C-alpha positions as CSV (number, residue, x, y, z in Angstrom):
1,X,134.4,100.1,125.9
2,X,137.5,102.0,126.9
3,X,139.5,102.2,130.1
4,X,138.0,105.6,131.1
5,X,134.4,104.3,130.8
6,X,135.3,101.1,132.7
7,X,136.2,103.2,135.7
8,X,133.5,105.8,135.2
9,X,132.2,106.8,138.7
10,X,135.0,104.9,140.3
11,X,137.9,107.4,140.6
12,X,139.8,105.6,143.4
13,X,139.9,102.3,141.5
14,X,140.8,104.2,138.3
15,X,143.7,105.9,140.0
16,X,145.0,102.6,141.3
17,X,144.7,101.0,137.9
18,X,146.6,104.0,136.3
19,X,149.5,103.5,138.7
20,X,149.7,99.8,137.8
21,X,149.5,100.7,134.1
22,X,152.4,103.0,134.5
23,X,154.5,100.3,136.1
24,X,153.8,97.9,133.2
25,X,154.3,100.6,130.6
26,X,157.9,100.9,131.8
27,X,158.6,97.3,130.7
28,X,157.9,97.9,127.0
29,X,155.0,97.8,124.6
30,X,151.8,95.8,125.2
31,X,148.2,95.8,124.1
32,X,145.2,96.7,126.2
33,X,141.7,95.0,125.7
34,X,138.6,96.3,127.6
35,X,135.4,94.3,128.0
36,X,134.0,92.9,131.3
37,X,137.7,92.9,132.3
38,X,140.8,94.8,131.2
39,X,143.6,92.7,130.0
40,X,147.2,93.3,129.0
41,X,149.0,91.2,126.4
42,X,152.0,91.0,124.2
43,X,152.4,87.7,122.3
44,X,149.9,86.4,124.8
45,X,147.8,87.9,127.6
46,X,149.5,88.1,130.9
47,X,147.4,90.3,133.2
48,X,143.6,90.7,133.8
49,X,141.9,93.4,135.9
50,X,138.4,93.5,137.2
51,X,136.5,95.3,140.0
52,X,135.1,93.3,142.9
53,X,132.6,94.4,145.4
54,X,131.1,91.5,147.4
55,X,129.8,93.5,150.3
56,X,128.3,96.4,148.3
57,X,129.8,98.7,151.0
58,X,132.4,100.0,148.6
59,X,130.7,101.4,145.5
60,X,134.1,102.3,144.1
61,X,135.0,98.6,143.8
62,X,138.3,96.9,144.7
63,X,140.8,96.3,141.9
64,X,141.7,92.6,141.4
65,X,144.5,91.5,139.2
66,X,145.2,88.0,137.8
67,X,148.8,87.5,136.5
68,X,149.9,84.5,134.4
69,X,153.4,83.4,135.4
70,X,155.6,80.5,134.4
71,X,156.0,79.2,138.0
72,X,154.3,79.5,141.3
73,X,155.4,82.6,143.2
74,X,154.5,82.4,146.8
75,X,154.1,85.9,148.2
76,X,152.1,87.2,151.1
77,X,150.4,89.7,148.8
78,X,149.0,87.0,146.5
79,X,145.5,86.0,147.4
80,X,145.2,82.8,145.4
81,X,147.4,80.7,143.1
82,X,146.2,78.1,140.7
83,X,148.1,76.0,138.2
84,X,146.4,76.1,134.9
85,X,148.8,74.2,132.7
86,X,152.4,73.0,132.4
87,X,154.5,76.0,133.6
88,X,151.5,78.2,133.8
89,X,150.3,79.6,137.1
90,X,147.6,82.2,137.7
91,X,148.2,84.5,140.7
92,X,145.3,86.6,142.0
93,X,146.2,89.8,143.7
94,X,144.0,92.4,145.4
95,X,145.3,95.9,144.9
96,X,143.6,98.2,147.5
97,X,145.8,101.2,147.6
98,X,148.1,103.4,145.4
99,X,150.9,102.3,147.7
100,X,150.3,98.7,146.6
101,X,150.0,99.7,143.0
102,X,153.4,101.4,143.1
103,X,155.1,98.8,145.3
104,X,158.3,97.0,144.5
105,X,156.7,93.6,145.3
106,X,153.9,94.2,142.7
107,X,156.5,95.5,140.2
108,X,158.5,92.3,140.5
109,X,155.4,90.1,139.9
110,X,154.2,92.3,137.0
111,X,157.6,92.2,135.3
112,X,157.8,88.4,135.7
113,X,154.4,88.1,134.0
114,X,155.4,90.5,131.2
115,X,158.6,88.7,130.6
116,X,156.8,85.3,130.5
117,X,154.4,86.8,127.9
118,X,157.2,88.1,125.7
119,X,159.4,85.0,126.1
120,X,162.2,87.2,127.6
């Protein structure tokens, strides 16, 4: 499966994902894997995306992002934080709008996850 098919029939979520992708692309090279989720990785995976639609009222789905970081980053935009290992924290973020996808706060978290994955 490719990214276009993942977002088939969900243009709003696809547009939001594309904006996040462009932010990460500015950091350097990375690999993209598509299955039941879309993941980004370099030496190791650092970001996972999936669509969430609990209420079934939004057929487009809402883009969720999980970032792996080296430390807990408390931020009002982070929905859930879970420590998954020594110096490994997963941060769940709901990205509802293009504005969120292009925001400075998300860019900061994405860059931290990318740098953690590359050892920078």
